FIMARDREN-199367 format. One line per field, with one value per atom (N, C-alpha, C, CB): residue number from 0; residue in three letters; atom name; z, y, x. Coordinates in Angstrom, 1 decimal, always signed. Glycine has a CB too. Example, Ala and Ser with C-alpha at 12.3 -4.5 7.8 and 13.67 -1.06 7.14 Angstrom:
resi = (0,0,0,0,1,1,1,1);
resn = (ala,ala,ala,ala,ser,ser,ser,ser);
name = (N,CA,C,CB,N,CA,C,CB);
Z = (+7.8,+7.8,+7.8,+9.0,+7.1,+7.1,+7.9,+5.7);
Y = (-5.7,-4.5,-3.3,-4.5,-2.2,-1.1,+0.0,-0.6);
X = (+13.2,+12.3,+13.2,+11.3,+12.8,+13.7,+12.9,+14.1);
//
This chain:
resi = (0,0,0,0,1,1,1,1,2,2,2,2,3,3,3,3,4,4,4,4,5,5,5,5,6,6,6,6,7,7,7,7,8,8,8,8,9,9,9,9,10,10,10,10,11,11,11,11,12,12,12,12,13,13,13,13,14,14,14,14,15,15,15,15,16,16,16,16,17,17,17,17,18,18,18,18,19,19,19,19,20,20,20,20,21,21,21,21,22,22,22,22,23,23,23,23,24,24,24,24,25,25,25,25,26,26,26,26,27,27,27,27,28,28,28,28,29,29,29,29,30,30,30,30,31,31,31,31,32,32,32,32,33,33,33,33,34,34,34,34,35,35,35,35,36,36,36,36,37,37,37,37,38,38,38,38,39,39,39,39,40,40,40,40,41,41,41,41,42,42,42,42,43,43,43,43,44,44,44,44,45,45,45,45,46,46,46,46,47,47,47,47,48,48,48,48,49,49,49,49,50,50,50,50,51,51,51,51,52,52,52,52,53,53,53,53,54,54,54,54,55,55,55,55,56,56,56,56,57,57,57,57,58,58,58,58,59,59,59,59,60,60,60,60,61,61,61,61,62,62,62,62,63,63,63,63);
resn = (met,met,met,met,phe,phe,phe,phe,asp,asp,asp,asp,phe,phe,phe,phe,arg,arg,arg,arg,his,his,his,his,ile,ile,ile,ile,thr,thr,thr,thr,cys,cys,cys,cys,glu,glu,glu,glu,cys,cys,cys,cys,asn,asn,asn,asn,cys,cys,cys,cys,met,met,met,met,gln,gln,gln,gln,ile,ile,ile,ile,asn,asn,asn,asn,tyr,tyr,tyr,tyr,phe,phe,phe,phe,thr,thr,thr,thr,leu,leu,leu,leu,gly,gly,gly,gly,ile,ile,ile,ile,ile,ile,ile,ile,ala,ala,ala,ala,val,val,val,val,val,val,val,val,leu,leu,leu,leu,leu,leu,leu,leu,ala,ala,ala,ala,leu,leu,leu,leu,val,val,val,val,ile,ile,ile,ile,trp,trp,trp,trp,leu,leu,leu,leu,val,val,val,val,trp,trp,trp,trp,arg,arg,arg,arg,asn,asn,asn,asn,arg,arg,arg,arg,lys,lys,lys,lys,asp,asp,asp,asp,glu,glu,glu,glu,lys,lys,lys,lys,ala,ala,ala,ala,phe,phe,phe,phe,glu,glu,glu,glu,lys,lys,lys,lys,asp,asp,asp,asp,glu,glu,glu,glu,ile,ile,ile,ile,asp,asp,asp,asp,ser,ser,ser,ser,ser,ser,ser,ser,met,met,met,met,val,val,val,val,asp,asp,asp,asp,pro,pro,pro,pro,glu,glu,glu,glu,asp,asp,asp,asp,pro,pro,pro,pro,glu,glu,glu,glu,lys,lys,lys,lys,glu,glu,glu,glu);
name = (N,CA,C,CB,N,CA,C,CB,N,CA,C,CB,N,CA,C,CB,N,CA,C,CB,N,CA,C,CB,N,CA,C,CB,N,CA,C,CB,N,CA,C,CB,N,CA,C,CB,N,CA,C,CB,N,CA,C,CB,N,CA,C,CB,N,CA,C,CB,N,CA,C,CB,N,CA,C,CB,N,CA,C,CB,N,CA,C,CB,N,CA,C,CB,N,CA,C,CB,N,CA,C,CB,N,CA,C,CB,N,CA,C,CB,N,CA,C,CB,N,CA,C,CB,N,CA,C,CB,N,CA,C,CB,N,CA,C,CB,N,CA,C,CB,N,CA,C,CB,N,CA,C,CB,N,CA,C,CB,N,CA,C,CB,N,CA,C,CB,N,CA,C,CB,N,CA,C,CB,N,CA,C,CB,N,CA,C,CB,N,CA,C,CB,N,CA,C,CB,N,CA,C,CB,N,CA,C,CB,N,CA,C,CB,N,CA,C,CB,N,CA,C,CB,N,CA,C,CB,N,CA,C,CB,N,CA,C,CB,N,CA,C,CB,N,CA,C,CB,N,CA,C,CB,N,CA,C,CB,N,CA,C,CB,N,CA,C,CB,N,CA,C,CB,N,CA,C,CB,N,CA,C,CB,N,CA,C,CB,N,CA,C,CB,N,CA,C,CB,N,CA,C,CB,N,CA,C,CB,N,CA,C,CB,N,CA,C,CB);
Z = (+0.0,+0.0,+0.0,+1.2,-0.3,-0.4,+1.0,-1.3,+1.4,+2.7,+2.6,+3.3,+3.3,+3.3,+4.1,+3.7,+4.9,+5.8,+5.0,+6.8,+3.8,+3.0,+2.1,+2.0,+2.1,+1.4,+2.1,+1.0,+3.4,+4.2,+3.9,+5.7,+3.8,+3.5,+4.8,+2.7,+5.0,+6.1,+5.8,+6.8,+5.0,+4.5,+5.6,+3.1,+6.3,+7.2,+6.7,+8.4,+5.3,+4.7,+4.6,+3.4,+4.7,+4.5,+5.9,+3.7,+6.8,+8.0,+7.8,+9.1,+8.2,+7.9,+9.1,+7.5,+8.9,+10.0,+10.0,+9.8,+10.9,+10.9,+11.3,+11.9,+12.1,+12.5,+11.3,+13.6,+10.5,+9.2,+8.3,+8.6,+8.1,+7.2,+7.7,+7.2,+9.0,+9.5,+9.3,+11.0,+9.4,+9.2,+7.7,+9.6,+6.8,+5.4,+5.0,+4.5,+5.6,+5.4,+5.9,+6.1,+7.0,+7.5,+6.6,+9.0,+6.2,+5.3,+3.9,+5.0,+3.4,+2.1,+2.3,+1.6,+3.4,+3.7,+3.9,+5.0,+4.5,+4.7,+3.3,+5.6,+2.5,+1.1,+0.3,+0.4,+0.4,-0.4,+0.2,-0.3,+1.5,+2.1,+1.7,+3.6,+1.7,+1.3,-0.2,+1.6,-1.0,-2.4,-2.7,-3.3,-2.0,-2.2,-1.7,-1.4,-0.5,+0.1,-0.9,+1.4,-1.4,-2.3,-3.6,-2.6,-4.1,-5.3,-5.1,-5.8,-4.0,-3.7,-3.6,-2.5,-2.9,-2.7,-4.1,-1.8,-5.0,-6.3,-7.1,-7.0,-7.0,-7.7,-7.3,-7.6,-6.0,-5.5,-6.0,-4.0,-6.1,-6.6,-8.1,-6.3,-8.8,-10.2,-10.5,-10.9,-9.7,-9.9,-9.6,-9.0,-8.5,-8.1,-9.2,-6.8,-9.8,-10.9,-12.1,-11.3,-12.4,-13.5,-13.3,-13.8,-12.1,-11.8,-11.9,-10.4,-11.3,-11.4,-12.8,-10.6,-13.7,-15.1,-15.9,-15.7,-15.5,-16.2,-15.7,-16.0,-14.6,-14.1,-14.9,-12.6,-15.5,-16.3,-17.5,-16.8,-17.6,-18.6,-19.9,-18.3,-20.9,-22.2,-22.9,-23.1,-23.7,-24.4,-25.4,-25.0,-25.5,-26.4,-27.8,-25.9,-28.8,-30.1,-30.7,-31.1,-30.3,-30.8,-30.3,-30.5,-29.2,-28.6,-29.4,-27.1,-30.1,-30.8,-32.0,-31.1);
Y = (-1.2,+0.0,+1.2,+0.0,+2.4,+3.6,+4.3,+4.6,+4.7,+5.3,+6.8,+4.9,+7.4,+8.8,+9.7,+9.1,+9.1,+9.8,+10.5,+8.9,+10.0,+10.6,+11.8,+9.6,+12.0,+13.1,+14.4,+12.8,+14.4,+15.6,+16.5,+15.3,+17.7,+18.7,+19.2,+19.9,+18.9,+19.3,+20.4,+18.1,+21.4,+22.4,+23.6,+22.9,+23.8,+24.9,+26.1,+24.4,+26.1,+27.3,+28.5,+26.9,+28.3,+29.4,+29.9,+28.9,+30.2,+30.8,+32.3,+30.6,+32.8,+34.1,+35.0,+34.2,+36.1,+37.0,+38.0,+37.7,+37.8,+38.7,+40.1,+38.1,+40.3,+41.7,+42.5,+41.7,+41.9,+42.6,+42.7,+41.8,+41.7,+41.8,+42.9,+40.5,+43.1,+44.1,+45.5,+44.0,+45.7,+47.0,+47.3,+46.9,+46.4,+46.6,+47.0,+45.4,+46.3,+46.6,+48.0,+45.6,+48.4,+49.8,+50.8,+49.9,+50.6,+51.5,+51.6,+51.1,+50.5,+50.6,+51.3,+49.2,+51.1,+51.7,+53.2,+51.2,+53.6,+55.1,+55.7,+55.2,+55.0,+55.5,+55.7,+54.5,+54.7,+54.9,+56.1,+53.6,+56.2,+57.3,+58.7,+57.2,+58.7,+59.9,+60.3,+59.8,+59.3,+59.5,+60.0,+58.3,+59.4,+59.9,+61.3,+58.9,+61.6,+62.9,+64.0,+63.0,+63.6,+64.6,+64.8,+64.0,+63.7,+63.8,+64.7,+62.4,+64.6,+65.4,+66.9,+65.0,+67.1,+68.5,+69.1,+68.5,+68.3,+68.8,+69.1,+67.8,+68.2,+68.3,+69.6,+67.1,+69.9,+71.1,+72.3,+71.1,+72.3,+73.4,+73.6,+73.2,+72.5,+72.6,+73.2,+71.2,+72.7,+73.3,+74.7,+72.5,+75.1,+76.6,+77.4,+76.8,+76.9,+77.6,+77.7,+76.9,+76.7,+76.7,+77.7,+75.3,+77.7,+78.6,+80.1,+78.4,+80.3,+81.7,+82.1,+81.7,+81.2,+81.6,+81.8,+80.5,+81.1,+81.3,+82.5,+80.1,+83.1,+84.3,+85.6,+84.5,+85.5,+86.6,+86.8,+86.4,+88.1,+88.3,+88.5,+89.6,+87.6,+87.8,+89.0,+86.5,+89.7,+90.9,+90.4,+91.7,+91.1,+90.7,+91.3,+91.2,+90.6,+91.1,+92.0,+90.0,+91.8,+92.6,+94.0,+91.9,+94.3,+95.6,+96.5,+95.6,+96.0,+96.8,+97.4,+96.1);
X = (+0.8,+0.0,+0.9,-1.0,+0.2,+0.9,+1.0,+0.2,+2.2,+2.4,+2.2,+3.8,+1.2,+0.9,+1.8,-0.5,+2.6,+3.6,+4.6,+4.2,+4.9,+5.9,+5.4,+6.5,+4.1,+3.5,+3.6,+2.1,+3.6,+3.5,+4.7,+3.5,+4.5,+5.5,+6.2,+5.0,+7.5,+8.2,+9.2,+8.9,+8.7,+9.6,+9.6,+9.2,+10.7,+10.8,+11.4,+11.6,+11.6,+12.3,+11.3,+12.8,+10.0,+9.1,+8.6,+7.9,+9.5,+9.0,+8.8,+10.1,+7.6,+7.2,+7.5,+5.7,+8.2,+8.5,+7.4,+9.9,+6.4,+5.2,+5.6,+4.2,+6.6,+6.9,+7.4,+8.1,+8.3,+8.7,+7.6,+9.9,+6.7,+5.6,+4.6,+4.8,+4.5,+3.6,+4.2,+3.4,+5.5,+6.1,+6.0,+7.6,+6.2,+6.0,+4.6,+6.5,+3.6,+2.2,+1.9,+1.3,+2.4,+2.2,+2.8,+2.7,+4.0,+4.7,+3.9,+6.1,+3.5,+2.7,+1.4,+2.5,+0.7,-0.5,-0.3,-1.2,+0.8,+1.1,+1.4,+2.3,+2.1,+2.4,+1.1,+3.3,+0.2,-1.1,-1.9,-1.9,-1.9,-2.7,-2.0,-2.7,-0.7,+0.0,-0.2,+1.5,-0.2,-0.4,-1.9,-0.2,-2.9,-4.2,-4.4,-5.2,-3.8,-3.9,-3.3,-3.2,-2.1,-1.4,-2.2,+0.0,-2.8,-3.6,-4.8,-4.0,-5.5,-6.6,-6.2,-7.3,-5.1,-4.5,-4.2,-3.3,-3.5,-3.2,-4.5,-2.3,-5.5,-6.7,-7.4,-7.6,-7.5,-8.1,-7.4,-8.2,-6.1,-5.3,-5.5,-3.8,-5.6,-5.9,-7.3,-5.8,-8.3,-9.6,-9.7,-10.6,-9.0,-8.9,-8.3,-8.2,-7.2,-6.6,-7.5,-5.3,-8.3,-9.2,-10.3,-9.8,-10.8,-11.9,-11.4,-12.5,-10.2,-9.6,-9.4,-8.3,-8.9,-8.6,-9.9,-7.7,-11.0,-12.2,-13.0,-13.1,-12.6,-13.2,-12.8,-12.9,-11.7,-11.2,-12.2,-9.7,-12.7,-13.6,-12.9,-14.5,-13.2,-12.6,-13.2,-12.8,-12.4,-13.0,-14.0,-11.8,-15.1,-16.1,-15.8,-17.5,-15.6,-15.3,-16.4,-14.9,-17.6,-18.7,-18.7,-20.0,-18.1,-18.1,-17.1,-17.7,-16.2,-15.2,-15.7,-14.0);
//
């Protein structure tokens, strides 16, 4: 018969360091939050510039 004891994986090479994994996860999360915050800030500045530039009254060619 077939012996199932030889099928079990006894590989100890994949030990996960959860502390390092946690630090990497926190850094990646902080990076994503920073990028989203910066994008929103830049978008608000862009919209403000667009509104300010559209407020300038163009000269009406019919008045001349």
